[in-house]
PDB file of N, CA, C, O and CB in Angstrom:
ATOM      1  N   UNK A   1     200.924  23.152 126.127  1.00  0.00           N
ATOM      2  CA  UNK A   1     201.946  23.594 125.896  1.00  0.00           C
ATOM      3  C   UNK A   1     201.124  25.242 125.615  1.00  0.00           C
ATOM      4  O   UNK A   1     199.955  25.585 125.441  1.00  0.00           O
ATOM      5  CB  UNK A   1     202.821  22.677 124.723  1.00  0.00           C
ATOM      6  N   UNK A   2     202.553  26.022 125.693  1.00  0.00           N
ATOM      7  CA  UNK A   2     202.379  27.620 125.158  1.00  0.00           C
ATOM      8  C   UNK A   2     202.616  27.971 123.314  1.00  0.00           C
ATOM      9  O   UNK A   2     203.443  27.626 122.470  1.00  0.00           O
ATOM     10  CB  UNK A   2     203.760  28.598 126.107  1.00  0.00           C
ATOM     11  N   UNK A   3     201.349  28.857 123.332  1.00  0.00           N
ATOM     12  CA  UNK A   3     201.560  28.809 121.855  1.00  0.00           C
ATOM     13  C   UNK A   3     200.240  30.046 121.622  1.00  0.00           C
ATOM     14  O   UNK A   3     199.415  30.390 122.469  1.00  0.00           O
ATOM     15  CB  UNK A   3     201.323  26.948 121.028  1.00  0.00           C
ATOM     16  N   UNK A   4     200.361  30.503 120.325  1.00  0.00           N
ATOM     17  CA  UNK A   4     198.766  32.108 120.143  1.00  0.00           C
ATOM     18  C   UNK A   4     197.721  31.557 121.095  1.00  0.00           C
ATOM     19  O   UNK A   4     197.345  30.504 121.611  1.00  0.00           O
ATOM     20  CB  UNK A   4     197.594  32.322 118.035  1.00  0.00           C
ATOM     21  N   UNK A   5     197.472  32.797 121.043  1.00  0.00           N
ATOM     22  CA  UNK A   5     196.196  32.463 121.946  1.00  0.00           C
ATOM     23  C   UNK A   5     195.154  32.741 120.786  1.00  0.00           C
ATOM     24  O   UNK A   5     195.104  33.545 119.855  1.00  0.00           O
ATOM     25  CB  UNK A   5     195.954  33.534 123.497  1.00  0.00           C
ATOM     26  N   UNK A   6     194.390  31.776 121.227  1.00  0.00           N
ATOM     27  CA  UNK A   6     193.175  31.138 119.957  1.00  0.00           C
ATOM     28  C   UNK A   6     191.765  32.045 120.805  1.00  0.00           C
ATOM     29  O   UNK A   6     191.706  32.605 121.900  1.00  0.00           O
ATOM     30  CB  UNK A   6     192.890  28.639 119.943  1.00  0.00           C
ATOM     31  N   UNK A   7     190.683  31.836 119.616  1.00  0.00           N
ATOM     32  CA  UNK A   7     189.243  32.181 119.696  1.00  0.00           C
ATOM     33  C   UNK A   7     188.458  32.998 121.249  1.00  0.00           C
ATOM     34  O   UNK A   7     188.340  34.223 121.234  1.00  0.00           O
ATOM     35  CB  UNK A   7     188.575  30.668 119.430  1.00  0.00           C
ATOM     36  N   UNK A   8     188.074  32.357 122.242  1.00  0.00           N
ATOM     37  CA  UNK A   8     188.217  32.506 123.555  1.00  0.00           C
ATOM     38  C   UNK A   8     189.356  32.863 124.261  1.00  0.00           C
ATOM     39  O   UNK A   8     188.822  33.029 125.358  1.00  0.00           O
ATOM     40  CB  UNK A   8     187.895  31.586 123.988  1.00  0.00           C
ATOM     41  N   UNK A   9     190.131  33.023 124.382  1.00  0.00           N
ATOM     42  CA  UNK A   9     191.958  33.520 124.859  1.00  0.00           C
ATOM     43  C   UNK A   9     191.389  34.651 124.564  1.00  0.00           C
ATOM     44  O   UNK A   9     190.759  35.270 125.421  1.00  0.00           O
ATOM     45  CB  UNK A   9     193.703  33.034 123.921  1.00  0.00           C
ATOM     46  N   UNK A  10     191.562  35.222 122.943  1.00  0.00           N
ATOM     47  CA  UNK A  10     191.641  36.749 122.680  1.00  0.00           C
ATOM     48  C   UNK A  10     190.229  37.640 123.276  1.00  0.00           C
ATOM     49  O   UNK A  10     190.398  38.798 123.656  1.00  0.00           O
ATOM     50  CB  UNK A  10     191.781  36.946 120.909  1.00  0.00           C
ATOM     51  N   UNK A  11     188.975  37.067 123.320  1.00  0.00           N
ATOM     52  CA  UNK A  11     188.273  37.481 123.913  1.00  0.00           C
ATOM     53  C   UNK A  11     187.992  38.240 125.252  1.00  0.00           C
ATOM     54  O   UNK A  11     187.246  39.162 125.584  1.00  0.00           O
ATOM     55  CB  UNK A  11     187.966  36.854 123.770  1.00  0.00           C
ATOM     56  N   UNK A  12     189.244  37.167 126.096  1.00  0.00           N
ATOM     57  CA  UNK A  12     189.479  37.457 127.606  1.00  0.00           C
ATOM     58  C   UNK A  12     190.415  38.439 127.744  1.00  0.00           C
ATOM     59  O   UNK A  12     190.520  39.239 128.673  1.00  0.00           O
ATOM     60  CB  UNK A  12     189.947  36.286 128.414  1.00  0.00           C
ATOM     61  N   UNK A  13     191.244  38.309 126.542  1.00  0.00           N
ATOM     62  CA  UNK A  13     192.639  39.687 126.424  1.00  0.00           C
ATOM     63  C   UNK A  13     191.938  40.813 126.277  1.00  0.00           C
ATOM     64  O   UNK A  13     192.122  41.753 127.050  1.00  0.00           O
ATOM     65  CB  UNK A  13     193.852  39.693 124.958  1.00  0.00           C
ATOM     66  N   UNK A  14     190.971  40.881 125.191  1.00  0.00           N
ATOM     67  CA  UNK A  14     190.133  42.455 124.712  1.00  0.00           C
ATOM     68  C   UNK A  14     189.505  42.441 126.076  1.00  0.00           C
ATOM     69  O   UNK A  14     189.978  43.488 126.518  1.00  0.00           O
ATOM     70  CB  UNK A  14     188.751  42.515 123.120  1.00  0.00           C
ATOM     71  N   UNK A  15     188.943  42.079 126.797  1.00  0.00           N
ATOM     72  CA  UNK A  15     188.104  42.550 128.034  1.00  0.00           C
ATOM     73  C   UNK A  15     189.024  42.943 128.612  1.00  0.00           C
ATOM     74  O   UNK A  15     188.946  44.149 128.841  1.00  0.00           O
ATOM     75  CB  UNK A  15     187.254  41.660 128.868  1.00  0.00           C
ATOM     76  N   UNK A  16     190.086  42.368 129.049  1.00  0.00           N
ATOM     77  CA  UNK A  16     191.164  42.979 129.692  1.00  0.00           C
ATOM     78  C   UNK A  16     191.694  44.312 129.826  1.00  0.00           C
ATOM     79  O   UNK A  16     191.994  45.070 130.748  1.00  0.00           O
ATOM     80  CB  UNK A  16     191.942  42.490 129.337  1.00  0.00           C
ATOM     81  N   UNK A  17     191.699  44.321 128.379  1.00  0.00           N
ATOM     82  CA  UNK A  17     192.653  45.507 128.062  1.00  0.00           C
ATOM     83  C   UNK A  17     191.483  46.588 127.797  1.00  0.00           C
ATOM     84  O   UNK A  17     191.770  47.770 127.610  1.00  0.00           O
ATOM     85  CB  UNK A  17     193.811  45.232 126.616  1.00  0.00           C
ATOM     86  N   UNK A  18     190.137  46.120 127.791  1.00  0.00           N
ATOM     87  CA  UNK A  18     189.272  46.968 127.704  1.00  0.00           C
ATOM     88  C   UNK A  18     189.271  47.959 129.296  1.00  0.00           C
ATOM     89  O   UNK A  18     189.257  49.185 129.411  1.00  0.00           O
ATOM     90  CB  UNK A  18     187.945  46.111 127.292  1.00  0.00           C
ATOM     91  N   UNK A  19     189.291  46.810 130.469  1.00  0.00           N
ATOM     92  CA  UNK A  19     189.111  47.319 131.877  1.00  0.00           C
ATOM     93  C   UNK A  19     190.140  48.032 132.385  1.00  0.00           C
ATOM     94  O   UNK A  19     190.074  48.749 133.382  1.00  0.00           O
ATOM     95  CB  UNK A  19     188.885  46.325 132.782  1.00  0.00           C
ATOM     96  N   UNK A  20     191.426  47.776 131.473  1.00  0.00           N
ATOM     97  CA  UNK A  20     192.543  48.588 132.048  1.00  0.00           C
ATOM     98  C   UNK A  20     192.331  50.120 131.685  1.00  0.00           C
ATOM     99  O   UNK A  20     192.288  51.077 132.457  1.00  0.00           O
ATOM    100  CB  UNK A  20     193.976  48.055 131.473  1.00  0.00           C
ATOM    101  N   UNK A  21     192.213  50.093 130.320  1.00  0.00           N
ATOM    102  CA  UNK A  21     192.168  51.418 129.928  1.00  0.00           C
ATOM    103  C   UNK A  21     190.925  52.471 129.721  1.00  0.00           C
ATOM    104  O   UNK A  21     190.855  53.691 129.866  1.00  0.00           O
ATOM    105  CB  UNK A  21     192.732  51.322 128.886  1.00  0.00           C
ATOM    106  N   UNK A  22     189.857  51.348 129.270  1.00  0.00           N
ATOM    107  CA  UNK A  22     188.644  52.169 129.114  1.00  0.00           C
ATOM    108  C   UNK A  22     188.540  52.133 127.283  1.00  0.00           C
ATOM    109  O   UNK A  22     189.399  51.755 126.485  1.00  0.00           O
ATOM    110  CB  UNK A  22     188.890  53.939 129.939  1.00  0.00           C
ATOM    111  N   UNK A  23     187.646  52.486 127.114  1.00  0.00           N
ATOM    112  CA  UNK A  23     187.531  52.527 125.717  1.00  0.00           C
ATOM    113  C   UNK A  23     187.368  53.837 124.554  1.00  0.00           C
ATOM    114  O   UNK A  23     187.140  53.904 123.346  1.00  0.00           O
ATOM    115  CB  UNK A  23     186.515  51.788 125.636  1.00  0.00           C
ATOM    116  N   UNK A  24     187.650  54.909 125.776  1.00  0.00           N
ATOM    117  CA  UNK A  24     188.123  56.013 124.829  1.00  0.00           C
ATOM    118  C   UNK A  24     189.468  56.498 124.566  1.00  0.00           C
ATOM    119  O   UNK A  24     189.994  57.292 123.786  1.00  0.00           O
ATOM    120  CB  UNK A  24     187.565  57.049 125.166  1.00  0.00           C
ATOM    121  N   UNK A  25     189.855  55.669 125.575  1.00  0.00           N
ATOM    122  CA  UNK A  25     191.618  56.007 125.523  1.00  0.00           C
ATOM    123  C   UNK A  25     191.914  54.683 124.754  1.00  0.00           C
ATOM    124  O   UNK A  25     193.140  54.692 124.651  1.00  0.00           O
ATOM    125  CB  UNK A  25     192.651  56.133 127.329  1.00  0.00           C
ATOM    126  N   UNK A  26     191.444  53.540 124.153  1.00  0.00           N
ATOM    127  CA  UNK A  26     192.156  52.772 123.645  1.00  0.00           C
ATOM    128  C   UNK A  26     191.615  53.658 122.373  1.00  0.00           C
ATOM    129  O   UNK A  26     192.595  53.904 121.670  1.00  0.00           O
ATOM    130  CB  UNK A  26     192.020  51.170 123.918  1.00  0.00           C
ATOM    131  N   UNK A  27     190.433  54.225 121.818  1.00  0.00           N
ATOM    132  CA  UNK A  27     190.365  54.701 120.406  1.00  0.00           C
ATOM    133  C   UNK A  27     191.406  56.063 120.381  1.00  0.00           C
ATOM    134  O   UNK A  27     191.455  56.864 119.447  1.00  0.00           O
ATOM    135  CB  UNK A  27     188.650  55.093 119.961  1.00  0.00           C
ATOM    136  N   UNK A  28     192.111  56.121 121.456  1.00  0.00           N
ATOM    137  CA  UNK A  28     192.997  57.393 121.095  1.00  0.00           C
ATOM    138  C   UNK A  28     194.426  56.776 120.791  1.00  0.00           C
ATOM    139  O   UNK A  28     194.996  57.072 119.741  1.00  0.00           O
ATOM    140  CB  UNK A  28     193.083  58.593 122.432  1.00  0.00           C
ATOM    141  N   UNK A  29     195.035  55.870 121.763  1.00  0.00           N
ATOM    142  CA  UNK A  29     196.028  55.016 121.324  1.00  0.00           C
ATOM    143  C   UNK A  29     195.668  54.912 119.566  1.00  0.00           C
ATOM    144  O   UNK A  29     196.298  55.604 118.767  1.00  0.00           O
ATOM    145  CB  UNK A  29     195.939  53.476 122.265  1.00  0.00           C
ATOM    146  N   UNK A  30     194.891  54.231 119.255  1.00  0.00           N
ATOM    147  CA  UNK A  30     194.666  53.838 117.678  1.00  0.00           C
ATOM    148  C   UNK A  30     195.278  54.889 117.158  1.00  0.00           C
ATOM    149  O   UNK A  30     196.478  54.836 116.886  1.00  0.00           O
ATOM    150  CB  UNK A  30     193.122  53.677 117.062  1.00  0.00           C
ATOM    151  N   UNK A  31     194.539  55.987 116.949  1.00  0.00           N
ATOM    152  CA  UNK A  31     194.247  57.101 116.563  1.00  0.00           C
ATOM    153  C   UNK A  31     196.239  57.494 116.469  1.00  0.00           C
ATOM    154  O   UNK A  31     196.605  58.042 115.429  1.00  0.00           O
ATOM    155  CB  UNK A  31     192.976  57.986 117.755  1.00  0.00           C
ATOM    156  N   UNK A  32     196.871  57.315 117.093  1.00  0.00           N
ATOM    157  CA  UNK A  32     197.856  58.392 117.682  1.00  0.00           C
ATOM    158  C   UNK A  32     198.754  57.184 116.773  1.00  0.00           C
ATOM    159  O   UNK A  32     199.632  57.508 115.974  1.00  0.00           O
ATOM    160  CB  UNK A  32     198.086  58.827 119.765  1.00  0.00           C
ATOM    161  N   UNK A  33     198.346  55.684 117.063  1.00  0.00           N
ATOM    162  CA  UNK A  33     199.377  54.863 116.299  1.00  0.00           C
ATOM    163  C   UNK A  33     199.095  54.825 114.715  1.00  0.00           C
ATOM    164  O   UNK A  33     200.064  54.687 113.968  1.00  0.00           O
ATOM    165  CB  UNK A  33     199.374  53.340 116.878  1.00  0.00           C
ATOM    166  N   UNK A  34     197.681  54.954 114.129  1.00  0.00           N
ATOM    167  CA  UNK A  34     197.378  55.437 112.411  1.00  0.00           C
ATOM    168  C   UNK A  34     198.393  56.737 112.368  1.00  0.00           C
ATOM    169  O   UNK A  34     199.428  56.504 111.744  1.00  0.00           O
ATOM    170  CB  UNK A  34     195.369  56.032 111.973  1.00  0.00           C
ATOM    171  N   UNK A  35     198.303  57.795 112.808  1.00  0.00           N
ATOM    172  CA  UNK A  35     199.071  58.823 112.334  1.00  0.00           C
ATOM    173  C   UNK A  35     200.493  58.349 112.483  1.00  0.00           C
ATOM    174  O   UNK A  35     201.204  58.278 111.480  1.00  0.00           O
ATOM    175  CB  UNK A  35     198.779  60.123 113.049  1.00  0.00           C
ATOM    176  N   UNK A  36     200.886  58.068 113.502  1.00  0.00           N
ATOM    177  CA  UNK A  36     202.639  57.853 113.651  1.00  0.00           C
ATOM    178  C   UNK A  36     203.334  57.012 112.134  1.00  0.00           C
ATOM    179  O   UNK A  36     204.219  57.398 111.370  1.00  0.00           O
ATOM    180  CB  UNK A  36     202.995  56.575 115.327  1.00  0.00           C
ATOM    181  N   UNK A  37     202.350  55.516 112.126  1.00  0.00           N
ATOM    182  CA  UNK A  37     202.464  55.168 110.787  1.00  0.00           C
ATOM    183  C   UNK A  37     202.203  55.725 109.496  1.00  0.00           C
ATOM    184  O   UNK A  37     203.038  55.703 108.591  1.00  0.00           O
ATOM    185  CB  UNK A  37     201.973  54.380 110.742  1.00  0.00           C
ATOM    186  N   UNK A  38     200.832  56.324 109.369  1.00  0.00           N
ATOM    187  CA  UNK A  38     201.369  57.188 108.262  1.00  0.00           C
ATOM    188  C   UNK A  38     202.570  58.323 108.147  1.00  0.00           C
ATOM    189  O   UNK A  38     203.025  58.508 107.019  1.00  0.00           O
ATOM    190  CB  UNK A  38     200.352  57.805 107.944  1.00  0.00           C
ATOM    191  N   UNK A  39     202.978  58.905 108.978  1.00  0.00           N
ATOM    192  CA  UNK A  39     204.252  59.673 109.008  1.00  0.00           C
ATOM    193  C   UNK A  39     205.143  58.978 108.489  1.00  0.00           C
ATOM    194  O   UNK A  39     205.865  59.271 107.536  1.00  0.00           O
ATOM    195  CB  UNK A  39     204.714  60.085 110.221  1.00  0.00           C
ATOM    196  N   UNK A  40     205.113  57.916 109.182  1.00  0.00           N
ATOM    197  CA  UNK A  40     206.800  57.061 108.880  1.00  0.00           C
ATOM    198  C   UNK A  40     206.789  56.583 107.472  1.00  0.00           C
ATOM    199  O   UNK A  40     207.831  56.320 106.872  1.00  0.00           O
ATOM    200  CB  UNK A  40     207.146  55.448 109.946  1.00  0.00           C
ATOM    201  N   UNK A  41     205.372  56.450 106.846  1.00  0.00           N
ATOM    202  CA  UNK A  41     205.269  55.819 105.356  1.00  0.00           C
ATOM    203  C   UNK A  41     205.810  56.859 104.590  1.00  0.00           C
ATOM    204  O   UNK A  41     206.576  56.617 103.657  1.00  0.00           O
ATOM    205  CB  UNK A  41     203.733  55.415 104.787  1.00  0.00           C
ATOM    206  N   UNK A  42     205.398  58.272 104.977  1.00  0.00           N
ATOM    207  CA  UNK A  42     205.580  59.589 104.075  1.00  0.00           C
ATOM    208  C   UNK A  42     206.860  60.233 104.361  1.00  0.00           C
ATOM    209  O   UNK A  42     207.137  61.266 103.752  1.00  0.00           O
ATOM    210  CB  UNK A  42     204.434  60.692 104.321  1.00  0.00           C
ATOM    211  N   UNK A  43     207.927  59.590 105.486  1.00  0.00           N
ATOM    212  CA  UNK A  43     208.971  59.999 105.353  1.00  0.00           C
ATOM    213  C   UNK A  43     209.724  59.177 104.657  1.00  0.00           C
ATOM    214  O   UNK A  43     210.834  59.510 104.243  1.00  0.00           O
ATOM    215  CB  UNK A  43     209.386  60.311 106.334  1.00  0.00           C
ATOM    216  N   UNK A  44     209.125  57.856 104.428  1.00  0.00           N
ATOM    217  CA  UNK A  44     209.970  56.824 103.562  1.00  0.00           C
ATOM    218  C   UNK A  44     209.702  57.032 102.311  1.00  0.00           C
ATOM    219  O   UNK A  44     210.566  56.544 101.582  1.00  0.00           O
ATOM    220  CB  UNK A  44     209.738  55.374 103.807  1.00  0.00           C
ATOM    221  N   UNK A  45     208.623  57.703 101.606  1.00  0.00           N
ATOM    222  CA  UNK A  45     208.203  58.407 100.255  1.00  0.00           C
ATOM    223  C   UNK A  45     208.933  59.328 100.164  1.00  0.00           C
ATOM    224  O   UNK A  45     209.798  59.002  99.350  1.00  0.00           O
ATOM    225  CB  UNK A  45     206.882  58.907 100.063  1.00  0.00           C
ATOM    226  N   UNK A  46     209.193  60.775 100.689  1.00  0.00           N
ATOM    227  CA  UNK A  46     209.863  61.939 101.071  1.00  0.00           C
ATOM    228  C   UNK A  46     211.447  61.187 100.473  1.00  0.00           C
ATOM    229  O   UNK A  46     211.749  61.551  99.336  1.00  0.00           O
ATOM    230  CB  UNK A  46     209.625  62.421 102.980  1.00  0.00           C
ATOM    231  N   UNK A  47     212.273  60.356 101.045  1.00  0.00           N
ATOM    232  CA  UNK A  47     213.353  60.207 101.308  1.00  0.00           C
ATOM    233  C   UNK A  47     213.876  59.326  99.965  1.00  0.00           C
ATOM    234  O   UNK A  47     215.024  59.426  99.532  1.00  0.00           O
ATOM    235  CB  UNK A  47     213.432  59.673 102.692  1.00  0.00           C
ATOM    236  N   UNK A  48     212.667  58.295  99.274  1.00  0.00           N
ATOM    237  CA  UNK A  48     212.681  57.921  98.104  1.00  0.00           C
ATOM    238  C   UNK A  48     212.888  59.084  96.784  1.00  0.00           C
ATOM    239  O   UNK A  48     213.782  59.152  95.940  1.00  0.00           O
ATOM    240  CB  UNK A  48     211.496  57.210  98.099  1.00  0.00           C
ATOM    241  N   UNK A  49     211.682  59.932  96.999  1.00  0.00           N
ATOM    242  CA  UNK A  49     211.869  61.168  96.098  1.00  0.00           C
ATOM    243  C   UNK A  49     213.320  61.670  96.261  1.00  0.00           C
ATOM    244  O   UNK A  49     213.963  61.744  95.213  1.00  0.00           O
ATOM    245  CB  UNK A  49     210.809  62.377  96.488  1.00  0.00           C
ATOM    246  N   UNK A  50     213.726  61.903  97.010  1.00  0.00           N
ATOM    247  CA  UNK A  50     214.933  62.632  97.146  1.00  0.00           C
ATOM    248  C   UNK A  50     216.353  61.931  96.510  1.00  0.00           C
ATOM    249  O   UNK A  50     217.267  62.619  96.057  1.00  0.00           O
ATOM    250  CB  UNK A  50     215.066  62.866  98.664  1.00  0.00           C
ATOM    251  N   UNK A  51     216.373  60.754  96.547  1.00  0.00           N
ATOM    252  CA  UNK A  51     217.108  59.725  96.241  1.00  0.00           C
ATOM    253  C   UNK A  51     216.701  59.760  94.446  1.00  0.00           C
ATOM    254  O   UNK A  51     217.665  59.557  93.709  1.00  0.00           O
ATOM    255  CB  UNK A  51     216.663  58.281  97.268  1.00  0.00           C
ATOM    256  N   UNK A  52     215.766  59.928  93.981  1.00  0.00           N
ATOM    257  CA  UNK A  52     215.769  59.980  92.314  1.00  0.00           C
ATOM    258  C   UNK A  52     216.057  61.255  91.716  1.00  0.00           C
ATOM    259  O   UNK A  52     216.294  61.413  90.519  1.00  0.00           O
ATOM    260  CB  UNK A  52     214.395  59.600  91.697  1.00  0.00           C
ATOM    261  N   UNK A  53     216.014  62.704  93.113  1.00  0.00           N
ATOM    262  CA  UNK A  53     216.407  63.789  92.464  1.00  0.00           C
ATOM    263  C   UNK A  53     218.077  63.752  91.063  1.00  0.00           C
ATOM    264  O   UNK A  53     218.981  63.046  91.509  1.00  0.00           O
ATOM    265  CB  UNK A  53     216.629  64.737  93.918  1.00  0.00           C
ATOM    266  N   UNK A  54     218.316  64.208  90.049  1.00  0.00           N
ATOM    267  CA  UNK A  54     219.616  64.634  89.836  1.00  0.00           C
ATOM    268  C   UNK A  54     220.232  65.276  90.760  1.00  0.00           C
ATOM    269  O   UNK A  54     219.532  66.071  91.387  1.00  0.00           O
ATOM    270  CB  UNK A  54     219.713  65.305  88.882  1.00  0.00           C
ATOM    271  N   UNK A  55     221.394  65.185  91.074  1.00  0.00           N
ATOM    272  CA  UNK A  55     222.246  66.141  91.336  1.00  0.00           C
ATOM    273  C   UNK A  55     222.450  67.929  91.116  1.00  0.00           C
ATOM    274  O   UNK A  55     222.941  68.773  91.866  1.00  0.00           O
ATOM    275  CB  UNK A  55     223.015  65.577  90.830  1.00  0.00           C
ATOM    276  N   UNK A  56     221.875  68.028  89.836  1.00  0.00           N
ATOM    277  CA  UNK A  56     221.784  69.479  89.515  1.00  0.00           C
ATOM    278  C   UNK A  56     220.392  70.031  89.885  1.00  0.00           C
ATOM    279  O   UNK A  56     220.087  71.176  89.550  1.00  0.00           O
ATOM    280  CB  UNK A  56     222.068  69.725  87.985  1.00  0.00           C
ATOM    281  N   UNK A  57     219.846  69.524  90.324  1.00  0.00           N
ATOM    282  CA  UNK A  57     218.568  69.928  91.096  1.00  0.00           C
ATOM    283  C   UNK A  57     218.829  70.442  92.497  1.00  0.00           C
ATOM    284  O   UNK A  57     218.615  71.614  92.805  1.00  0.00           O
ATOM    285  CB  UNK A  57     217.601  68.719  91.221  1.00  0.00           C
ATOM    286  N   UNK A  58     219.300  69.529  93.338  1.00  0.00           N
ATOM    287  CA  UNK A  58     219.718  69.161  94.776  1.00  0.00           C
ATOM    288  C   UNK A  58     220.346  70.730  94.947  1.00  0.00           C
ATOM    289  O   UNK A  58     219.821  71.538  95.713  1.00  0.00           O
ATOM    290  CB  UNK A  58     220.968  67.619  94.983  1.00  0.00           C
ATOM    291  N   UNK A  59     221.542  71.048  94.127  1.00  0.00           N
ATOM    292  CA  UNK A  59     222.079  72.130  94.415  1.00  0.00           C
ATOM    293  C   UNK A  59     221.701  73.514  94.005  1.00  0.00           C
ATOM    294  O   UNK A  59     222.403  74.516  94.142  1.00  0.00           O
ATOM    295  CB  UNK A  59     223.079  71.932  94.129  1.00  0.00           C
ATOM    296  N   UNK A  60     220.398  73.442  93.439  1.00  0.00           N
ATOM    297  CA  UNK A  60     219.739  75.066  93.325  1.00  0.00           C
ATOM    298  C   UNK A  60     219.001  75.522  94.919  1.00  0.00           C
ATOM    299  O   UNK A  60     218.477  76.627  95.064  1.00  0.00           O
ATOM    300  CB  UNK A  60     218.225  75.082  91.875  1.00  0.00           C
TER     301      UNK A  60
END
């Protein structure tokens, strides 16, 4: 049966990923992913703030 990887299978997958990309590149990718998620959340927050403003403030 095919299913989600378990214990030792995750370790094998992790080793393969490190061999393919290298530890430095994985850290760089993780950092970029974190920044993009943060930017996305800030964008959502700004959109909600704009929706809460009364129309009289938007016209100024």
